C-alpha positions as CSV (number, residue, x, y, z in Angstrom):
1,M,28.8,6.9,39.0
2,L,27.3,8.1,35.7
3,T,29.6,5.9,33.7
4,L,28.6,2.8,35.7
5,Q,24.9,3.7,35.4
6,R,25.1,4.0,31.6
7,E,27.2,0.8,31.2
8,S,24.6,-1.1,33.3
9,I,21.8,0.1,31.1
10,H,23.6,-0.9,28.0
11,K,24.7,-4.3,29.1
12,N,21.3,-5.2,30.3
13,I,19.8,-4.9,26.9
14,N,19.7,-8.7,26.3
15,N,16.6,-10.4,27.6
16,A,15.7,-13.0,24.9
17,L,17.2,-16.1,26.5
18,P,15.9,-18.7,26.9
19,L,14.4,-18.2,23.4
20,K,10.7,-18.9,22.7
21,Q,10.0,-21.3,19.8
22,S,8.2,-18.6,17.9
23,Y,7.4,-14.9,17.9
24,D,4.8,-12.8,16.0
25,Y,7.5,-10.8,14.3
26,I,11.2,-11.3,13.9
27,V,13.2,-8.1,13.2
28,I,16.7,-8.7,11.9
29,G,19.0,-5.8,12.9
30,A,18.7,-3.3,15.7
31,G,19.9,-0.4,13.7
32,S,18.6,2.9,12.5
33,A,15.3,1.4,11.2
34,G,15.0,-2.0,12.9
35,A,15.2,-0.6,16.4
36,V,12.3,1.7,15.6
37,V,10.1,-1.1,14.2
38,A,10.7,-3.3,17.2
39,N,9.9,-0.5,19.6
40,R,6.7,0.6,17.8
41,L,5.3,-2.9,17.3
42,T,5.6,-3.8,20.9
43,E,3.7,-0.7,22.1
44,D,0.9,-3.2,21.8
45,P,1.5,-5.7,24.7
46,N,-0.2,-8.4,22.7
47,I,2.5,-8.4,19.9
48,Q,5.6,-10.5,20.6
49,V,8.8,-9.4,18.8
50,L,12.2,-10.9,18.7
51,L,14.9,-8.4,17.7
52,L,18.2,-9.9,16.6
53,E,21.4,-7.8,16.4
54,A,24.8,-9.2,15.2
55,G,26.8,-6.5,17.1
56,D,27.4,-5.5,20.7
57,P,25.4,-3.4,23.2
58,Q,26.3,0.3,23.3
59,T,28.9,1.6,25.8
60,F,29.6,4.8,27.6
61,I,32.1,5.6,24.8
62,T,29.4,5.5,22.1
63,D,27.3,7.9,24.3
64,M,29.8,10.8,23.9
65,P,28.9,13.0,20.9
66,G,32.4,14.5,20.7
67,L,33.9,11.1,19.9
68,A,31.9,10.8,16.7
69,I,34.8,11.1,14.3
70,P,37.2,9.0,16.5
71,L,34.6,6.3,16.5
72,W,34.7,6.2,12.7
73,K,38.5,5.8,12.7
74,D,39.9,4.3,15.8
75,I,37.4,2.1,17.6
76,P,36.8,-1.1,15.4
77,L,34.7,-2.9,18.0
78,F,31.5,-1.3,16.7
79,D,32.2,-1.5,13.0
80,W,31.6,-4.3,10.4
81,D,35.0,-3.2,8.8
82,Y,33.7,-3.5,5.3
83,K,35.6,-2.1,2.3
84,T,34.7,-1.3,-1.3
85,V,36.2,-3.0,-4.3
86,P,38.7,-0.7,-6.1
87,Q,37.2,2.5,-7.5
88,K,38.4,4.9,-10.1
89,Y,39.8,7.4,-7.7
90,G,41.6,7.5,-4.3
91,L,44.5,5.9,-6.1
92,S,47.2,7.1,-3.7
93,L,45.7,4.9,-0.9
94,K,47.6,1.9,0.4
95,E,44.9,-0.2,-1.3
96,P,44.4,2.0,-4.3
97,G,40.8,3.0,-4.8
98,V,39.6,0.9,-1.8
99,F,37.5,2.9,0.8
100,G,36.4,1.9,4.2
101,E,32.6,1.5,4.6
102,R,31.9,2.3,8.3
103,R,28.8,0.5,9.3
104,G,27.7,0.2,12.9
105,K,27.8,-3.2,14.4
106,A,26.0,-2.5,17.6
107,I,22.6,-1.8,19.1
108,G,21.5,1.3,17.2
109,G,23.5,0.3,14.1
110,T,25.3,3.1,12.4
111,S,23.4,5.7,14.4
112,T,25.6,4.5,17.3
113,I,28.9,5.5,15.5
114,N,27.9,8.1,12.9
115,G,28.5,11.9,12.9
116,M,24.9,12.5,14.3
117,I,24.2,15.1,11.5
118,H,20.5,15.6,11.2
119,V,19.8,16.6,7.5
120,V,16.6,15.0,6.1
121,G,17.2,15.7,2.4
122,N,15.3,17.7,-0.1
123,R,11.5,17.5,-0.6
124,L,12.1,16.7,-4.2
125,D,14.2,13.6,-3.3
126,Y,11.0,12.0,-1.8
127,D,8.8,13.3,-4.6
128,E,11.1,11.6,-7.1
129,W,10.7,8.3,-5.2
130,A,6.9,8.5,-5.5
131,H,6.6,9.9,-9.0
132,K,9.5,8.5,-10.9
133,Y,9.9,5.1,-9.2
134,G,6.3,4.5,-8.3
135,A,6.8,4.4,-4.5
136,Q,3.3,5.6,-3.8
137,G,2.9,6.9,-0.2
138,W,6.5,8.0,0.0
139,S,6.3,11.6,-1.4
140,Y,7.6,14.4,0.9
141,A,4.0,15.2,2.0
142,D,3.7,11.5,3.0
143,V,7.0,11.2,4.9
144,L,7.1,14.6,6.6
145,P,4.7,13.4,9.4
146,Y,7.2,10.6,10.2
147,I,10.2,12.9,10.3
148,K,8.3,15.1,12.7
149,K,7.3,12.0,14.7
150,L,10.9,10.9,15.3
151,E,12.0,14.4,16.3
152,N,12.4,15.9,19.8
153,N,13.7,19.2,18.5
154,S,14.9,21.6,21.2
155,D,15.8,24.6,19.0
156,H,13.0,27.1,19.9
157,R,14.2,29.5,17.2
158,L,13.8,26.9,14.4
159,L,10.5,25.8,15.9
160,A,9.2,29.3,15.8
161,Q,10.3,29.8,12.2
162,N,9.2,26.5,10.8
163,S,6.9,24.7,13.3
164,G,5.3,22.7,10.5
165,Y,8.6,21.0,9.7
166,H,9.7,19.8,13.1
167,G,8.5,17.6,16.0
168,T,9.0,18.0,19.7
169,K,7.7,14.8,21.2
170,G,9.7,12.1,19.4
171,P,12.4,9.7,20.7
172,I,15.3,11.3,18.9
173,G,16.7,14.4,20.5
174,I,17.7,17.1,18.0
175,I,19.9,20.0,19.2
176,S,21.7,23.0,17.7
177,D,25.2,23.7,18.8
178,P,24.9,26.8,21.0
179,N,28.5,27.8,20.6
180,P,29.8,26.9,17.1
181,A,33.5,27.3,16.4
182,P,34.3,31.0,15.9
183,L,36.1,30.4,12.7
184,L,33.1,28.5,11.2
185,V,30.9,31.5,12.1
186,K,33.3,33.7,10.0
187,F,33.1,31.0,7.3
188,Q,29.3,31.2,7.3
189,K,29.5,35.0,6.9
190,V,31.6,34.6,3.8
191,Y,28.8,32.4,2.3
192,N,26.2,35.0,3.3
193,E,28.2,37.7,1.5
194,L,28.1,35.5,-1.6
195,G,24.3,35.3,-1.5
196,Y,23.8,32.1,0.5
197,E,21.2,32.9,3.2
198,T,21.3,31.4,6.7
199,L,18.3,29.1,6.9
200,D,16.8,26.0,8.3
201,I,18.0,23.4,5.8
202,N,15.4,20.9,7.1
203,G,12.6,23.5,6.5
204,P,10.8,24.8,3.4
205,K,14.0,25.8,1.5
206,Q,17.4,24.1,1.4
207,L,19.6,26.3,-0.8
208,G,21.6,28.2,1.8
209,T,23.9,27.7,4.7
210,A,23.4,26.4,8.3
211,F,25.1,24.8,11.2
212,T,23.7,21.4,11.2
213,Q,21.6,20.1,14.0
214,M,22.8,16.9,15.8
215,T,21.0,13.9,17.2
216,V,21.8,14.5,20.9
217,K,19.6,14.4,24.0
218,D,20.6,15.4,27.5
219,G,24.2,15.5,26.4
220,F,24.3,11.9,25.1
221,R,24.3,10.7,21.5
222,C,20.7,9.9,20.6
223,G,20.8,7.2,17.9
224,T,18.0,4.6,17.8
225,G,19.7,2.6,20.4
226,N,19.4,5.3,23.1
227,G,16.2,6.7,21.5
228,Y,14.1,3.6,21.1
229,L,15.7,0.6,22.8
230,D,18.1,1.4,25.6
231,P,16.5,0.8,28.2
232,N,13.9,-1.5,26.7
233,R,10.4,0.0,27.3
234,H,8.6,-3.2,26.6
235,P,10.6,-6.1,28.1
236,N,7.7,-8.4,28.4
237,N,7.0,-8.6,24.7
238,L,10.2,-7.2,23.1
239,H,13.0,-9.7,23.4
240,I,16.4,-8.4,22.3
241,L,19.5,-10.5,21.6
242,S,22.9,-9.1,20.6
243,H,25.8,-11.1,19.1
244,A,23.2,-12.9,17.0
245,L,24.2,-13.2,13.3
246,V,21.3,-14.3,11.2
247,T,22.5,-16.7,8.5
248,R,19.4,-17.6,6.6
249,I,15.7,-16.8,6.3
250,R,13.6,-19.9,6.1
251,F,10.7,-20.3,3.6
252,S,7.8,-22.6,2.9
253,N,6.4,-23.2,-0.6
254,T,2.7,-24.1,-0.7
255,N,1.4,-24.6,-4.2
256,G,3.9,-22.1,-5.5
257,E,3.3,-19.5,-2.8
258,I,6.5,-18.7,-1.1
259,S,6.3,-17.5,2.5
260,A,9.0,-16.5,5.1
261,T,8.5,-18.8,8.2
262,G,11.5,-17.9,10.4
263,V,15.2,-17.5,10.6
264,E,18.4,-19.3,11.5
265,F,21.1,-17.5,13.4
266,I,24.5,-18.1,15.2
267,R,25.3,-16.8,18.6
268,R,28.7,-17.6,20.1
269,D,29.1,-20.5,17.8
270,Q,25.8,-22.1,18.7
271,K,23.1,-22.4,16.0
272,Y,19.4,-21.5,16.6
273,K,16.2,-21.6,14.7
274,V,13.1,-19.6,15.5
275,N,9.8,-19.2,13.8
276,A,7.8,-16.1,12.9
277,N,4.0,-16.4,13.2
278,I,3.3,-13.3,11.2
279,E,6.3,-11.7,9.4
280,V,10.1,-11.5,9.1
281,V,11.4,-7.9,8.8
282,V,14.9,-7.5,7.4
283,S,16.6,-4.4,8.8
284,A,20.2,-5.5,8.5
285,G,21.4,-2.4,6.6
286,V,22.4,-1.5,3.1
287,F,25.0,-4.2,2.8
288,N,23.8,-6.9,5.1
289,S,20.2,-6.9,4.0
290,P,20.9,-7.8,0.4
291,Q,23.6,-10.2,1.6
292,L,21.1,-12.0,3.8
293,L,18.5,-12.1,1.1
294,M,20.9,-13.6,-1.4
295,L,22.2,-16.1,1.1
296,S,18.6,-17.1,1.6
297,G,18.0,-17.6,-2.1
298,I,16.4,-14.2,-3.1
299,G,18.5,-12.3,-5.6
300,P,19.9,-12.4,-9.1
301,K,19.5,-16.0,-10.3
302,A,22.8,-16.4,-12.1
303,H,24.7,-14.9,-9.2
304,L,23.1,-17.2,-6.7
305,Q,23.7,-20.2,-8.8
306,S,27.4,-19.3,-9.1
307,H,27.6,-19.7,-5.4
308,G,25.6,-22.9,-5.2
309,I,22.6,-21.3,-3.5
310,P,19.2,-22.7,-4.4
311,V,17.1,-19.9,-6.0
312,V,13.9,-19.0,-4.1
313,K,13.0,-15.9,-6.1
314,D,14.9,-14.2,-8.9
315,L,15.0,-10.5,-7.9
316,P,17.5,-7.6,-8.5
317,V,18.7,-7.7,-4.9
318,G,22.0,-5.8,-4.5
319,N,21.6,-3.5,-7.5
320,N,21.2,0.3,-7.4
321,L,23.8,1.0,-4.7
322,Q,24.4,4.8,-4.4
323,D,26.6,7.0,-2.2
324,H,28.1,10.5,-2.1
325,P,31.7,10.9,-3.4
326,K,33.6,13.8,-2.0
327,V,36.9,15.7,-2.0
328,V,38.5,17.1,1.2
329,F,40.9,20.1,1.6
330,Q,42.7,21.0,4.8
331,S,44.2,24.4,5.8
332,V,46.0,25.2,9.0
333,I,44.4,27.9,11.1
334,R,46.6,30.9,12.0
335,D,45.2,31.6,15.5
336,Q,45.8,28.3,17.1
337,D,44.9,29.5,20.6
338,A,41.4,30.6,19.7
339,Q,40.2,27.2,18.6
340,P,37.9,24.9,20.6
341,R,39.6,22.0,22.4
342,E,39.9,18.7,20.6
343,P,37.9,15.9,22.2
344,E,40.1,13.6,24.2
345,L,39.5,10.8,26.7
346,N,41.4,12.5,29.5
347,V,40.4,13.0,33.1
348,Q,39.4,16.7,32.7
349,Q,37.1,16.2,29.7
350,L,35.6,13.0,31.1
351,H,34.7,14.9,34.3
352,E,33.2,17.8,32.3
353,F,31.1,15.4,30.4
354,A,30.1,13.1,33.2
355,A,29.3,15.9,35.7
356,Y,27.9,18.6,33.5
357,R,27.4,17.1,30.1
358,R,29.5,19.8,28.5
359,G,33.0,20.3,27.1
360,P,34.6,18.8,23.9
361,L,33.1,15.4,24.5
362,A,29.5,16.8,24.5
363,S,29.2,18.2,20.9
364,Y,31.0,19.4,17.8
365,T,30.2,21.9,15.0
366,C,29.5,21.3,11.4
367,L,28.7,23.9,8.8
368,Y,26.7,22.9,5.7
369,T,26.2,25.1,2.6
370,F,24.1,23.8,-0.3
371,F,25.5,24.7,-3.8
372,N,24.6,24.1,-7.4
373,T,26.9,23.2,-10.3
374,K,26.1,24.4,-13.8
375,S,24.7,21.0,-14.8
376,N,22.0,21.0,-12.0
377,A,18.8,22.1,-13.6
378,I,16.6,22.6,-10.5
379,T,18.4,25.2,-8.2
380,Q,16.1,24.5,-5.2
381,W,17.3,20.9,-5.4
382,P,21.0,21.4,-4.9
383,N,23.5,18.8,-6.0
384,I,26.4,19.8,-3.8
385,V,27.1,20.2,-0.1
386,L,30.1,22.2,1.0
387,A,30.9,21.1,4.6
388,A,33.3,22.6,7.1
389,F,34.7,21.4,10.4
390,V,37.5,22.5,12.8
391,Q,39.8,19.6,13.7
392,K,43.2,19.0,15.1
393,M,45.8,17.0,13.2
394,K,47.6,14.2,15.0
395,N,51.2,14.9,16.0
396,N,52.7,11.8,14.4
397,L,53.5,11.8,10.7
398,T,53.4,8.0,10.5
399,E,49.8,8.0,11.8
400,V,48.8,10.9,9.6
401,C,50.1,9.2,6.5
402,E,49.4,5.6,7.3
403,K,46.6,5.4,4.7
404,Y,48.9,6.1,1.8
405,G,50.8,3.5,-0.3
406,E,53.4,5.0,-2.7
407,R,55.2,8.3,-2.1
408,V,54.8,8.0,1.7
409,D,57.9,10.2,2.3
410,E,56.5,12.9,0.0
411,W,53.1,12.7,1.8
412,K,54.9,13.1,5.1
413,Q,56.7,16.2,3.8
414,Y,53.3,17.6,2.6
415,Y,51.6,17.1,5.9
416,R,54.6,18.3,8.1
417,P,53.2,21.8,8.5
418,Y,49.9,20.4,9.8
419,L,51.3,18.3,12.6
420,G,49.6,18.9,16.0
421,K,47.8,21.9,14.7
422,Y,44.2,22.9,14.3
423,Y,43.0,23.1,10.8
424,I,39.8,23.7,8.9
425,R,38.6,20.7,7.0
426,A,36.5,21.7,4.0
427,D,34.6,19.1,2.0
428,A,32.9,19.2,-1.4
429,N,30.3,16.5,-1.5
430,L,28.4,15.4,-4.6
431,R,24.8,14.9,-3.3
432,K,22.9,14.0,-6.4
433,P,25.1,11.4,-8.2
434,R,24.0,9.7,-11.4
435,S,26.1,6.6,-11.0
436,F,24.9,3.3,-9.4
437,G,26.8,0.4,-8.1
438,S,26.1,-3.0,-6.5
439,V,26.5,-5.4,-3.6
440,R,27.3,-9.1,-4.3
441,L,28.3,-12.1,-2.3
442,S,31.9,-13.0,-2.1
443,S,31.0,-16.5,-0.8
444,A,28.0,-18.5,0.4
445,D,29.6,-18.3,3.9
446,P,27.4,-15.8,5.9
447,R,30.5,-14.6,7.8
448,A,32.3,-13.6,4.6
449,K,32.2,-9.9,3.8
450,P,30.1,-8.8,0.8
451,L,31.6,-7.3,-2.4
452,I,30.7,-3.6,-2.3
453,D,31.1,-1.6,-5.5
454,P,29.7,2.0,-5.4
455,N,30.8,2.4,-9.0
456,F,31.7,6.0,-8.5
457,F,31.9,8.2,-11.6
458,D,30.5,5.6,-13.9
459,V,28.6,8.5,-15.3
460,P,31.3,11.1,-16.2
461,Q,29.1,14.1,-15.3
462,D,29.5,13.1,-11.7
463,F,33.3,13.7,-11.9
464,T,32.7,16.9,-13.8
465,D,30.4,18.2,-11.1
466,L,32.7,17.3,-8.2
467,V,35.6,19.1,-10.0
468,E,33.5,22.3,-10.4
469,A,32.5,22.2,-6.7
470,A,36.1,21.6,-5.6
471,K,37.2,24.6,-7.7
472,F,34.7,26.8,-6.0
473,L,35.6,25.6,-2.5
474,L,39.3,26.2,-3.2
475,Y,38.5,29.7,-4.3
476,I,36.8,30.3,-1.0
477,L,39.7,29.0,1.0
478,M,42.3,31.0,-1.1
479,E,40.7,34.2,-2.1
480,S,37.6,35.0,0.1
481,P,37.8,36.9,3.4
482,I,38.3,33.6,5.2
483,A,41.8,33.3,3.7
484,K,43.3,35.8,6.1
485,Y,42.6,33.4,9.0
486,L,44.3,30.5,7.3
487,D,47.9,29.4,6.4
488,F,46.9,27.7,3.1
489,N,49.2,25.0,1.8
490,H,50.1,26.1,-1.7
491,N,52.2,23.0,-2.4
492,P,50.7,20.3,-4.7
493,I,50.0,16.9,-3.3
494,P,52.4,14.2,-4.2
495,G,51.8,12.9,-7.8
496,C,50.1,16.1,-9.0
497,S,51.4,19.3,-10.7
498,L,50.1,22.8,-10.5
499,C,49.4,24.9,-13.6
500,P,52.2,27.5,-14.2
501,D,49.9,30.2,-15.4
502,R,47.0,30.2,-13.0
503,P,46.1,29.7,-9.3
504,M,45.4,26.3,-7.9
505,Y,41.6,26.8,-7.8
506,A,41.6,27.6,-11.6
507,C,43.8,24.6,-12.5
508,D,41.5,21.9,-13.8
509,S,44.3,19.4,-14.4
510,Y,45.5,19.7,-10.8
511,I,42.0,19.4,-9.3
512,K,41.2,16.4,-11.4
513,C,44.5,14.8,-10.4
514,Y,43.8,15.7,-6.7
515,I,40.4,13.9,-6.8
516,R,41.8,10.8,-8.6
517,L,44.6,10.4,-6.1
518,N,43.2,11.8,-2.9
519,G,39.4,11.8,-3.3
520,E,37.2,10.4,-0.5
521,K,33.6,9.2,0.0
522,E,30.8,9.9,2.4
523,L,29.2,7.1,4.5
524,H,25.6,7.4,3.1
525,P,25.0,4.2,1.1
526,V,21.5,3.3,0.1
527,G,19.4,1.5,-2.5
528,T,20.4,-2.2,-2.6
529,C,16.8,-3.4,-2.1
530,R,15.1,-0.7,-4.2
531,M,11.5,0.2,-3.5
532,G,9.0,1.1,-6.2
533,A,6.1,0.1,-8.3
534,P,5.9,-3.7,-8.3
535,E,5.7,-3.9,-12.1
536,R,9.2,-2.3,-12.4
537,Q,12.0,-4.8,-13.2
538,D,14.5,-2.9,-11.0
539,V,12.4,-3.1,-7.8
540,V,12.9,-5.5,-4.9
541,V,10.1,-4.3,-2.5
542,D,6.8,-2.6,-3.2
543,P,5.7,0.6,-1.4
544,Q,4.4,-1.5,1.5
545,L,8.1,-2.7,1.8
546,K,7.0,-6.3,1.0
547,V,9.5,-8.3,-1.0
548,K,8.0,-8.9,-4.5
549,N,6.2,-12.2,-4.9
550,V,7.2,-13.4,-1.4
551,C,4.7,-13.5,1.5
552,R,5.4,-12.5,5.1
553,L,8.7,-10.8,4.3
554,R,9.6,-7.1,4.3
555,V,12.8,-5.0,4.1
556,C,12.9,-1.9,6.3
557,D,16.1,0.1,6.2
558,A,18.1,2.5,3.9
559,S,18.5,-0.3,1.3
560,I,14.9,0.4,0.2
561,M,15.6,4.0,-0.9
562,P,15.2,4.3,-4.7
563,T,17.9,6.9,-4.8
564,V,20.2,8.6,-2.3
565,P,18.8,11.8,-0.7
566,N,20.8,14.9,-1.0
567,G,21.0,15.1,2.8
568,N,22.4,12.5,5.2
569,S,21.0,9.0,5.2
570,N,20.5,8.4,8.9
571,T,17.4,10.5,9.6
572,P,15.6,9.1,6.5
573,A,16.5,5.6,7.7
574,I,14.8,6.3,11.0
575,M,11.8,7.7,9.2
576,I,11.6,4.5,7.2
577,G,11.5,2.6,10.4
578,E,8.6,4.7,11.7
579,K,6.6,4.4,8.5
580,C,7.3,0.7,8.2
581,A,6.0,0.2,11.8
582,D,2.7,1.8,10.8
583,L,2.5,-0.4,7.6
584,L,2.9,-3.5,9.8
585,K,0.3,-2.3,12.3
586,D,-2.2,-1.5,9.6
587,D,-1.9,-5.1,8.3
588,Y,-2.0,-6.6,11.7
589,Y,-5.2,-4.7,12.8
590,S,-7.0,-4.9,9.5
591,K,-6.7,-8.7,9.5
592,R,-8.2,-8.7,13.0
593,N,-11.0,-6.3,12.0
594,I,-9.8,-3.6,14.3
595,P,-10.3,-0.1,13.0
596,S,-7.2,1.7,11.9
597,G,-8.1,4.7,14.0
598,G,-7.8,2.8,17.3
599,A,-7.3,-0.4,19.1
600,P,-9.3,-2.3,21.7
601,V,-8.8,-1.5,25.4
602,G,-5.4,-2.6,26.5
603,M,-3.8,-1.9,23.2
604,T,-1.8,1.3,22.9
605,S,-0.1,0.9,19.5
606,H,-2.3,3.4,17.7
607,S,-1.5,6.1,20.3
608,T,1.7,6.9,18.3
609,R,0.4,6.1,14.8
610,V,0.7,8.8,12.2
611,N,-2.8,9.6,10.7
612,H,-3.1,11.4,7.4
């Protein structure tokens, strides 16, 4: 019964047909930020919004928190299936150096398929946006009220410790795992013994260790689909349409003043045009927002001309892409019987989840420890995250090794001891990279996938920092008290050699080889429509999120971040949606001579506005 109820809610999200000829606002993308903007604008019943989403509605499958990692790997329905161009590492892959870019193609965007980890980043991330890049109004003090606004945090211990850093009335449920995996509890104690205190990493200090909070509410995943849209709270004035791929933003040019006037989109092979009376808001994500702008004529002039696209405005769209590279180690756990059950879509686990909202499908545990390499000058702004999970390896060598190209038989031999067993997955993530990449068009066809180049390790210090973090993590796995719980694999990976005179964790040549052949990446891309002071040449949008020198057009998603935060990117993207909604409301009401502190009778939009 619960399954049918949830599926009915999700499938009934579409209410925009037949289309009106025009709306006050058109929001492109119902993802982590766009869903927020659409919801908040339509709190005022007089504001008409059309929300266009290229992907599908959510399903009961996406509601289950325990399926977060399988959703990344095994369920392509909700994924744009993008890939990077070849990078300088990950060279053992079937496509050497090519990494999958999991981006949510669904109501809720990537918040519908991500790992649900709620880490907002360091206060100095946001202060850098404001002070270095000129994004006035986006310092930590400015954005914290919006982080609190989105939160519905249920951890009373954290709230008692740091009430000024958390909210309890927002749409996004935030929980702590009440029963973290026992081995990860032991792992955390090892970090405690090394001087890393257990703390609230979303509170006043970040350098320490914590079990991450998750975006879950009432047992269900709580991305922006479930949190803000599903079900639609404002069906009379918020019209939502899925399977709608926006192909072009339309512009007018009046005496040299360029203004966005509407959009064109395709739905089930039928073409549509719709007008925006006030503004168009692009919230299509880090890859699709720059792609759409460039298809519409806003981007690097030479690049647009190379694809035969008429130039509307020459701006550095698609530059400044950043993400977090990482390296992953795996070690079999000795006590296999003491581990939590792996999430599976079987009758027993489905019944536990549907009837009681518990069991393996209801949650999973992640341990984060923030760490500094020697090159990081500000210790309270850590540049590394050491993450740990308990997972279970598949029982099929062909599936386990399907990502590899050459030496597949050797990889199968390497992974044979892991088959069907629980293991600890330990990641070293570089969270303050210095390198920047780009997004470019592969074609003027809007259905063509963009060219994504994170340009990892363009600055050599990034590689040096990741090697240092990997050495420390290997030392923990091999020599700390956690080692007695693990059957560590002392064999080298195929293609790399160990040092004859020192342990693996002290062998720089092996670790460098390991990263080059078997390194990975996080899924936290940002920055392709950089925000900052309008006079900067590397900026696409100003601090009001308005596209430079273009009227009635804003970008509102993770693409506007000047640099990647050292946390995870999803919560900051939701925060951007909340702040963008207030910026839009301020403009809307100021032009109608309505005081920013309140609205006339019948308007409720300011009831949820953040006031400073």
